[in-house]
N, C-alpha and C positions, 0 to 999 in steps of 0.2 A: 356590506360591500358587494356590489355587483360587478361581474366581469363577463366578458364575452370573448370567444375565439372565432375568428373568421373561418371560412371554409377551406382555406388552403394550408396544407402542411406539406412541404417538400421534404421527403425523407429519403435521402440517398443511401441505399444499402448495397454494398458490394456483394455480388452473388458469384458463387463459384461452386460448378458441379465439382535437506540442508545438512549440504554438510551442516550438522547441528552446530551452530556457532556458539550458542549459549545453552547451558544445561537447563533441564526442567526445574521448575520452582522447587527450591530446597525446603525441606520440612514436611513435604507430603508424606503421609504414612506409607511405609514400605512393607512388602511381603518378605518372608524369610528368604525366598529365592532372589528377590531384588537386592536385598542386603548382601547376600553372598556374591552376587554378580558385581556389585560395587567394589567389594573388597578384593575380588580376583582381578578386576580391571586395574585398580590402583597398584596391586602387586606386580602385574605384568608391566604396567607403565614404568614402575621403578626399575624393573629389570632391563628395559630397552632404552630408557631415556635419561638424559642429564636434565635434572629438574631444578629450576631457579624460580622461586616464588617470592612475591612481594618485592620485586625489583622496582624501585621508584625512579622512573625515567624522567629526566628533566626536560622541560620545554624552554624556549628562548626567554620567556619572562620569569623563569625560576619556578613556576608551578610544576609539581611532579605528579606523574600518572602511574598508578599501581599496575604492575605488569607481571604476569606469570609466563615463564618460558619453558618449553619442553622440546628437546632436540635429541636426535639419534645418538646413542652411546658409541656405537661402533661404525660411525660414518667414515668412509675412506678419504673424504675430502670435505670441502665446505658445502653447506646445504642451503637450499632456498627456504624462504620464510613464508608461511601462511599466517597473516596478521588479522586478528579479529578484535575490533574495538566496539565496545558496547556500553550502554547506560545501565545494563542489568547486572544482577548479582552473579558473579562467576566464582565466588569463593570456593577453593578446592575442598573445603571441609564443610559438610552439611551439619551445622551446629545443632539443629533441632533433632536430627536423627542420630547424632553422635557417631558418624562414620564418613568416609570420603564421599564426595559428590560423584555424579556420573561423569567419568573422565574418558568416555569412549571416543569423543571427537579428537582429543589430544593423542590418544593411543593410536588411532587410525592414521593420523597424519605422520606421526613419528615412524610407524612401521612402513609407511610408503616413502620414507626418506626425506621428510620435511621437518623443519622446526615449526612448532605450533605456538603462536604467541597470542595471548588474550589480555586485553587491557581495558580498564575502565575509563570512560570519558571524564574530563575534569568536572569536579563538583559532585561526583558520585562515589559512594562507598569509601575506599581507602585513598582515592585520588583527591588531590588538593584542588582549590580554586572554586569558582562559582559556575553553576551549570547553565548552559543554554542548549536548546535542541540541536542535535547533530554534533554535539561536542565542540562547538565553535570555541575559539577561532580556528579557521582553516589551517593556520600555521601549526597547530598541534599535530595535525595529520602529517604535514610535511616534515616536521621535526622528528616524529616517531619513525617515519620511514628512513630518514637520514641516520638515526641512531641504530635502527635494526640492521640496515644494510652495511653499516660500518663495523659490525661486530666481527671479531676474528674468526668465528665459526661460520659466518654467513657468506653465500656465494654472490651477494650483491643484487639479488632479485627478490622482490617482495610481491606477494599476491594477497588479495583480500577476499573474504567471503562472509556471508551472514544474511539474516532475514530481518525485515522491518527495520527497527532502529539500529540493528547491527549490520545493516547494509546501506542505509540512506546517506551516510556521510561520505560514501566512497566517490560519488561523481564529482562533488565539489573539490575533493582533494586531488582527484585525477586531473582536473583542469589546471592544477598548479604545475604539472609536468615534471615531477621529480624523476630523474632518469632511472632510479632503482624500482619505481612502481611499474611492474611488468604486466599485471593482469588483474581484472576484478570480476568477481561473481556476485551480482546483486540480486537479491530475492525479495519480492514484495516491497519495492523501494520507493513507493510513491511520495512519502513525506520528505524525500530528498530533492524532489523536482520542484523548483520554484516557478519557472515559467518556460514552457515550450509550446510553441504555437500548435493548435489554437487554444491550448489550456493555459490558465493564468491562476494557478491555485496556491502559490506560495507554500508548497509543501503540504498539500491536502488541507490547509487551513480553510480554504474557500472551495466552493463548487459553484460556478456561475455567479460569483460575488457574494454568495450566502455562506456564513460561517458553518463549517461542518462540526458537529458537536462531539465528535470522537475525541478531540484533544482535551475537552473539558474533563472527561472521565480519566483519560490517560495521565494528564498532568497532575491529577489529584495524588497519584503515587510517585511522581517523578520530580517535581519542582522543589522539594524540600531542601533548603540550604541551612537549616539549623539541625546539625547532626553531630554525633561524636567524632572527634578526630584525635589522632595521636600526635605528640610533639614531633617537630621536624627532625629532631636528632635521634628518634627511635631507631634502633638498629634493625637490619633486615631479619635477624634471628628473632628478635622480640616481636616484630610484625607477624612473622609466620606463626609464632606461638600464640599471639593474640587472636589470629584469625581462626583458631580452633575454639575460641570462646566467644568472639564477637564478629559476626559477619557484617555488621552495621546495616542490615536490612530492616527498614522501618516496617511496623505492623500497624497500619492505620485502622481506625474503626471502619467496619463495613458500611457501605452506602447502597441503598436501593435506588439505582440510577433511573429506573423506569418511572420513579416519582420525582427524584431530585432534579432531573433535567427540565421539568416544567416550571421551575422557578424563574421569575422575572424580577428585575432586568437580568438579561443573560450574563452580563459581566459580574454579577454577584452570585452566580451559582456555586462557585467554589467556596466563597465566603459563607454561604448558607449551610454548607456541610462541614464547616470549620476546618477547611483544608489548610495546609501550610502556605505561607506567603511565597510568592515566586513570580516567574516570568509571565504567567497568564494575565495578571492584572497589574502587578506592581512594578515600579521602577527597580531595575537591578543593575549592579556594577559590571555590566558586560557590554560588548560592542554594539549589540542591537538595542540595548536599553530596557528590554523586557516589555511590559504593557502590550502583549500581543493582541488581546481582545479589543483594544482601543485603536488599532491600526486599520487603514483601508488597504485594498489590494495593491495599490500603487505606492504605499508608504516606503520611503527610502530605507527604513530599518530592515526590510526584508533582504536587502542587498548587502548587509553588513555581517550576516551570519554564515552558516554552513551550507545554504541552499545552492543547488546548481541552477543557473539560468542559461538560456540558449544563446547568449552572446559570449559565453565562455568556451574556450577550446576544450575538446575532449578527444584525445588521441591515445587510446588505451584499448587493447583487446578486451572484449566484454562477453560475459555469459550472463544473460538476463532471464530471470525466472519471474513469471507473472501468473495471475489466476483470474478466471472470469468472475468470481464472486469476491474479489478484493475491492478495496475502497478506491483504487486508482489505476485500473487497467487502462483507461484512456490515455492519461499522461504517460504511463509506462510505455505503451506502444508508440506514442508520439516521440518520446525521447529516443527509443531504439531506432526508429526511422530517421530521426534527426542526426544521430551519430553516423549512421550508414551513409547519409547524404553529405555531411559536412566534414567528417574526419579525413585525414590523409588517405589516399586511395588504398594503400596497403593495410591501414588500420580499419578502414571501413569494411574491408572484406574479412575482418577477424572479429565479427560480431555474430552471436548466436542467441536466439530467443526460444524459450519454452513457455507455452501458455496452457495452464492446467485448469480443469474444471473443479477447483477447490476454493476454499475460503482463505483468508489471510494467513500465509505461512503454513498452509496445510498440505504441502506437496508430499512429504513422506508419510503422511497419515492416510493417503489413498489406499484402498483395498480392492479386492476383486469385485466387490459390490460397494462402490463409493456413493454414499447418499449425502447430498449437499442440501441442507434444509429438509425438504420433503421429497426431493426429486432424485431418483437413482441415475447415476452417470455410468453404471456398469464398472468394468475393470479400468480404472484410471491410473494404475501404477506405472511408474517409469523409473529406470535405474539412475536416479539422480546422482548418487555418490560416484558411480563410474564415470558419468559425464563430467562432473566437476573435476575429478582427479585427472581425467584424460586432458582436460583443458589446462590444468596447472602443469601437468607433465610437459606439455608442448611449450608453454610460455615461461615457465620457471626453471625447467631442466633441459629445454631444447631437445626433448625426446618426441619422436613421432608416436601418435596414438591412433590406432585404427578406429576407435570409437569416435573420436573427434573428427577424423578425416571423413567418416561416413555420415556425420551429423549434418542435416540440411540447415540452412540459415534460420528457418522458422519451423518449429515443431508445435502444432496446436491441436487441441482436443475439440472435436465437434460434438456438442451436446445433442441429444435426440438420436443421432446415429451412434453415439457413445463409442467413439473410436479416435485414436490419434491419427493425425494427418501431417503432411509436410509440404513446405513450399520454400522457394528461395527469396520470397518477398512477403510483406504484409501490407495490404490485403493480398491474398493468394494470386499468383499469376493467372491471367485469363478471367479475372472477375469482371463482371459487368454491373453497372449501376442501374437501379430502377427508381422510379419516383412514385410515391403513393400520396393520395390526397384525402383530406377529411371531407366527409359528406354526411348530411343529415337533413331532416325536415325541421331542424331547429330544436330538437328535443333529445339530445344524446346523453342526457343525465342518467347516470347509473347503468348497471348491466342490462336493465330492461328498456333502455332508451333506443333511439333509432339511428345511432351513429354507425357509420360504416367506413372502411378504408377501401378506396377504389384507385384504379390505375390511370384514370383520365379525369381532368378537371370538371367538377360539376357545373351544369348549365346555370344554376341559380346560386346566389350567395345567401345562405340562411344561417346567420351566426347562432352559435349555441351560447347560452348564458347560465351562469350559476352564481349563487350567493356564498361568499366566503365569510365565515365567522372565525375571527382570530382566537376566540376563546374555546373553539371546538375544532382544532386543526385536524387534518388527516394524519394519523400516526404512521410511523414506519412499520412495515411488516416484512421482515426478511430483507434481502437485497445485498448490495455490494458495500459491505460495512466491516469495520473492525473496531475493537477496543472500547465498546460501549457498555461493558459489564452486563448487568441484568436488563438493560433497556431494549436492546434489539439483538436478535440472533441472525447471523448472516446466512445467505443461501437462497434457494428457490422455494417459495411457498405459494400455495393456492391463494390467489388474490380475490376470490369471489366475495368474501365477507367485506372486503374494503370497497368493492365495486357496487355494493348495495347503497352506498352514500350518494345523495343527490348532488353533492359538490364535487363529484368526480365525473368527468365526461369520458365516455367509453366509445371507441371506434374499432370495429372488428371486421376483418376481411371475410370474403367468401372462403370456404374450404379450398385448399389448393387442389387443382385437378391433377397436377403432377408434383411429385416430390421435389423439394427445393432446399438447397443449402444456402443460408445467409451467413456469410463470413466477411466481416469488415466493419467499417464505421457506419453509423446511422446518424444523419445530420438533420435534426428537426428545425423547421422554419415556421414560425407562428405569426399570425396577424391578430393583434389583441387590443382591447380597450378596457378601461376600468374607471370607476368613479372614485378610486383612491389615487393619491399622487404617487404611490410606490407600492409594489407588491412583488410576490414571487410566482412564477409559473413553472410547473414541473411536468416532465414527460416520462412515462414508463412504457417499455415494450414487453409484451407478454407472448408466450406460446400457449395456445388453447388446445386442449386435448378433446377427444370425442365425447368424454363424459362431462365436459364443462370445466375441468380443472384448468386454471390459468396461471402458469408459472412465470414469474418475473425473470427477464433476461438482463436488462440494464436500465438505468434511469439517469435523468439529468435535471437541472434546475437553472433558472435565470432570475436574478434579482434585477428588476427593471431599471433601477437607478443607474446601473452599469451597462445598459444596453448599447451605449456608444463606445464602450471601451473601459477597461479597468484602470487605465492610467490617465483617463480623461475626467473632466469635471462631471459630477453627478447630475443627472437630468431627471426631472419629474414628469409624470403624466398629467394630462388635462382631460376631464370628462368629455366624452364624445369623439376624441381623436383616436385613430387607429394607428398602431405602431407595429412595424415589422421587426421581429425579434428572432435572431438565430441563437439557438442553444448550443453549448459545446457538445461535440459528438458523443453518442453512446457507442458501445462496441460489443460484438458477440461473435460466436460461431455456433450456429444452431441448425439442425436438420428438421424440416417440416415434412411429414409424410403426405402421401397423396390423399385425394378425396375419400378414398375408402376408409382411411384412418381419421379423416375429418380434423385436420390440424389447421388452425387459423392463426393469423398474425393480428395482434391487438395492440392498440395504444390508448393510454389514459391521460387525462389532463386534469389538473386541479392546482391548488396552492396550499401553502402551509406556513406556520410560524416556526421558530426554533423548537424542535421537539425531538424525541428520542434519537433517531439515527444520526443525523447531522445535517439536516436541512436541505437535502437535495432530492428527497425521495418522491412521495406520492404525487400523483398527477392530477 
């Protein structure tokens, strides 16, 4: 299959000089010190909290969700609620180690004057019903907030926190407008974003119309609906006792996803590893109907679940945590800007964003020398817990907080300079756009080719051509990824071994004569042709060091059948025709040193088939 890329790429780059919601996996071998810490935390929690475990909270259709409640013992009045809903195992007893789980999150909340409530989504662990991603239906969230806010010990205000799937349900529920829902802290929340212009990912299921493979590996351990359950008349006392013997966590056979994800057809990957049946491929008795891999980006089923779409209202104070090496920083930033533009004015001014140089949910794992992949980010620590609680103190307790009052609307980390910066907007105020063009003598293939990035349009059009072999696709190597097990490690990695391939086109700028910060969206525009009727084009932006190391910053992909729009009829290519294709924006904040340090900006182009990372990667 032969493909070519015309000489013009318009790349608009803006230039400008957990709370731990769910405990770590239970059953991990513990040191003597860790065991003692667990026991002491549980003992202290029992001394300061009223504890109610395995409360089965009813939803409007009769399904009951397993819920643990921790609230201050000596509260002088009613207290606000921090509510955490999750598909993951929060059992208070670590069955495999035979002692309490890590209860620090509950203890911290209680000591700060909050009730801390953690609840399983329907269809998981002790909760009843059938599972769908984000704990759909949305009415479960509304009903849970109504129940919590009406408890005699509650002050009528509920806030939410969590990372990944413990965060992504929050936006859809916020759109329902329950008056008791007072504030949300969403961390690494991409899979909850269905559509927000210009992204159309249906919860990270797609990137540029191509299926991202992360959900294949993730659903292997999440979609099982054949699981042990207790009779509906089992008493709370018996459920608590049983949870010391059965946490209901499945232990599936291990899978080498670096090999398993090569299976074709794609819809049979889970079947090939003998995964449980469920929403990935099978019809299920849920509102969306399941069969996720068989949908197109515009399928009506996406609008029946728990996703947030940009035609839904969202008027709720928000604290948004994102990261440069997460799977969805682009849609995350777009949604943050969307809320600041579309919410009621007073709510639009109550949105704060933090963008960290870490991988998915890696915020509190940053150290004084944070290494992401192979690249050091320096000291990337931030006092996340203080920021989160200052946010909740204001909106759940109506207390002023100096930390929140002094927090700019956007706090972002600039890689390369390795420092935190602030702005009142994203992109940063004062940013200026630049346009870069692809240029070559027609031989930009691989790192040894003649491709360059220039600031003015080349005088001659000399297309670059490469042959794509679908049985030898360009594999993922690092990047903005999560949840793929052994297949891909997230982060920044030296891409030179990938650039040795002839099916990658490489364009590199001259070393910068002056240091430059690039912070904002990068918008690729390609002119392409192919002798295939459909294919994918990908783009990756790299930072090149003096010694030749080339670290990936972000990447994107476009499946050509959707080039006219994801909700429009598919269109095919014809040999000899040239098509103008705009890819969804990439995003970064990166500092390039001056010519003395020889830092270049590089872009790569190629294509791929479904393969380890999730089909949006190599260029």
